[in-house]
Structure formats: C-alpha cells, structure tokens
N, C-alpha and C positions, 0 to 999 in steps of 0.2 A: 504494500500500500504506500502511496506516495507520501514522503515526509516521515514515515515511521522509522524509528531507530530500533535495530535488532541486536540482541545479544548473541554474538557468534559463538559463544561458549555455552549455550543453553539448548537443551532438548526438552520438548514438552509433549507429553502424552495427552491427547484430547479425546474424550469419550462422551457419547450420549448415553445416559444411564437411567434405566427404569427398574433395575434389579441390583440393589446395593450388595447383596450377598455374593451374587455371581461376579460382579465387578471386583469386589475385594479379593476374591479367590484368584482371579487373573492378575490383579495388581501385584500379588505376591511374586509372580514370575517376572514381572517388569522390574520390580524393586531388587530382584536378585541378579540382574544383568550387570556385567562389567561396564563401567563408565569410562569413556575415552579420557585420557589424562588431561587435566585442566578444565574439564567440562562439568556441568551440573545438570540435574534432571528434575523436572517437576511434572506433576499430574494434574489435569484440569478436568473436572466433571461438569457436564451440562445436564441438568435435570429439566424435565418438562418441555423438551424441544418439540415443536410442532411438526418438524421434518428433519431429516438428516442434514440437508443443506442449511437449515436454520440453526441447528445446533453447532455444526462445524464452523459456520460463519461467525457465530458468537464466540466460540472458542478461539478461532484464529485472531479475532480482533482483541481478545483479552490477553493474549500472550505476546511477549516480545522475543520469544525464542526464535532463532534462525531456523532450527530444525524442529519441525512439527510432525508428530505421529498421530494420525487420525485412526483410532483403533476401536473395534467393537468391544463391548463389555464382556464378551464371551470368548476372547482370544487369548490363549496361553502362548508365550514365547519360549520355545524350547532351547534355543542356542544362547549360551551365556555371552557370546561375543557379538550378539546381534547389533548393539549400538555401535560398537567399534567398526563393524563391517559397513553399516549404513553411513557413518560419518566419513569413513575412508573413501567410499565410492562417491559421495557427494563432493568431497574436497578434490578428488582426482578428476571429477567430471562436472565442471560448472554448467555444462549444457544439460545435465539431468535435472529436470524440474520436479518429477514425481516418480517414486519407486513403490513397488509392491512385492509380494511373494509369489503370486500366481496371477496369470492373465492370458492375453492372447497377442500373438504377433500380427494378426490381421483381425479386422473387425467387420463382420457382415453388415450390410446396410440396414439390417433390422435392429442393429444395436445390441444384439445378444452376444456378449463376448465369448461365452463358452461354446458357441457354435463356430468359432474361428479356430485358428491354429494355436492351440493351448501351449503355454510355457510355464515353467516354475514347478512348485510342489506345495502340497498342503495335506495335513491330517484333518479330516472333516467327517462328520456323520450326516452329511446331507442326504445320504441314501437311507438313513435310519440306523446304520451301524458305523462305528468309527473305522475309517479306512484311510490308507495312504494313497494320494493321487500324485503320481510322479510323471511329469511331462518333460518335454525337452528342456534342458537346463544346463548351466555351466557352473562349476564349483569354484571358479577363479575370477570370473568377470561377470558383470551384469549382462543380461540378455535384453536387447531392445524390444519394446512392445508397442502396441497402440492403445490397448485397454487393460485395466487392472481390476481385480476383484476388490471390493471395498472393505473387506474384513480388516485390512490394514493398509493405509496409504501414508507414505512419508514424503515430505516436501522440504526443500531448502529455500523456496521463494513463496511469497503469499500471492495467491490468485483467488479472487472472490468466487465463492460457491454460488451457483445459479439459483438463489432463493426465489428469483422472479419466475422461474420455470418449474422447478421440481419441488413440489410441495408435500411429498409423502416420503417413502423410504426406499425408492428404487431409482436406478439410473443416475444417482448423484455421483457414483464412482466413475462410470464411463464418461459422463459429462465432464467431470473435472479433468480427466486425462485429455480429452479433446480440447478443453480450454488451455491447457499447457501447450499442446501441439500447435494451436492457433497462434500462440505467442512465440513460437520458434524453439521451445524447449523439447527435450526428449523424455520419453516415458520408458521405464525399464523395470525388470524383475531382478531382485538381488541375487548374488551368487549363492548357490546352495547345491549340496549333493542330496541330503535328506531334508525333509520339511523343517523350515525354521519356526513354523507356528502350528498350533493345534486349534481348530475352530470347533467349539462345542454347540453350535447353533442348532443342529438338526435341520428338519425341513423348513425352508424359508416360507414365511407368509407372503402370499402373492397378491394380497389385496391392494388394489390400485396400480398393479403392474402394467396392465394394458393402457391405462390412461397416461402414465408416465412414459410408456414406450412411444405413444403417438407424439408426445411433446418432443421427445428426443429426435425422432425422425424428421419432424418439421424443422427443428433448429439446426441439426448437424449433418443431415444427408448431403446437402449441397457442398459443404466443406469437404466431407469424406470423398465424394465423387471427384472433386477437383484434385485432392491430394493423391488419390489412386491414379488418376489420369496423368499427373505429373511424373509419377514413378514408372509408368508403363513405357 
C-alpha cells in the first residue's frame, strides 16, 4: 500500500477464525517453527469476517510485517524450517509476489485450479480420509504456478484483496494470484519433497461457489486469455 512502512524483519500469520480450539491447536505448530535469524513472528486473528477477502484485507492493513502468511485455522505446518525456506526464497527472488504449497501450473478458464496441471504437495482429508497428495514438485527450488490453493498463501508485497468482488469464501485465492500476475509478479509453490503442511478441513463447503465462480470468470477470463495468447 502506498506510503506504508514495512518491517522487513517481521513475519505475520493472519487467520480468519471461527473455531478458537482448532486455531490454537494449529498455532502450536506455527509457534514451534524455527525463526530466521534476526526476525520476529506475530499472529493476527480476525474474528467475525464476512468473507475471506474481508478478513484478509483487514489483517493485511493491520500488520506492518513485510512477510505475511494468510493461513486457514485448520492448517498444521509440518516442517520446522518452513519460515526459513519461505524467507530465503522471497529474498532470493524479489519477483515472487505470492507463494503456496500446492496449486497449478496452468489455470483452466473456468477458474478451477485443481483441474489444471497440479504442482506441490499436501496432506489433506478432502476425500474424507487423511491422504498425501504428491504432485510435480522440486525439493530445491520453487516451482512457478499460476494459481495456488488458499489453505496457505505467503506474500512479500501487499496487494489489496478483491473485497469488491468476492464476498463469500471461494475464489479469493485464485483471484489474489491473478492480481499479483497482473502487477508483473510471479506466483510459485515452495520447494518440498514431502508435504510441508497438513490440512484438517475435510470436505469443503461449496455454498456460494457457483456465484463466486461467475464473478471470477467475468473479471479475469479476458486477462487469462491475453496472457495465454502471449505465451503461445
């Protein structure tokens, strides 16, 4: 945001929370992470958000941390060096605007990232049972993507969340990736061999999905078509 001063030695976890017990359990794993030398970590909770974009925008505006981690209240971070890896990749690659752990190298024009060329890894119970989903990945370098899953999104620059468009709990993640792409930044998945995170969400609630999908298509398909045409 123009004129805002950032603390380049600060990392902030930002979460929309409606289940404090679940959040506190996952917070334990975040607090156990190794912190890059000379840096500090804070956690920011947004209660009573009316949408994910609303909550994340409020969190973004409330923190002066250069590095922000937008994370669901039900995500456990498995790797103790997670923060060290994240900061290293951001500092090495100023062109990286937003990072995740799982996403897609391509984004179908319907906006559904998991129907694209999936990359990264995650432990999740989206199917009902906890399973490991291992896609194309690199354990030494980031893998460039177009879209990321919103279970965890990491940024080193502030870009406004589209509160004017997405008013529920879907497409905020893919929208934010495209917003970074529109500004010339790159989107990528962190280096990993095995999953860096475990997601305890279970089956996702799909209420409002179709409505948000139509908003995404109207707003972003022209940009995506132009981007794909330029690459072909």
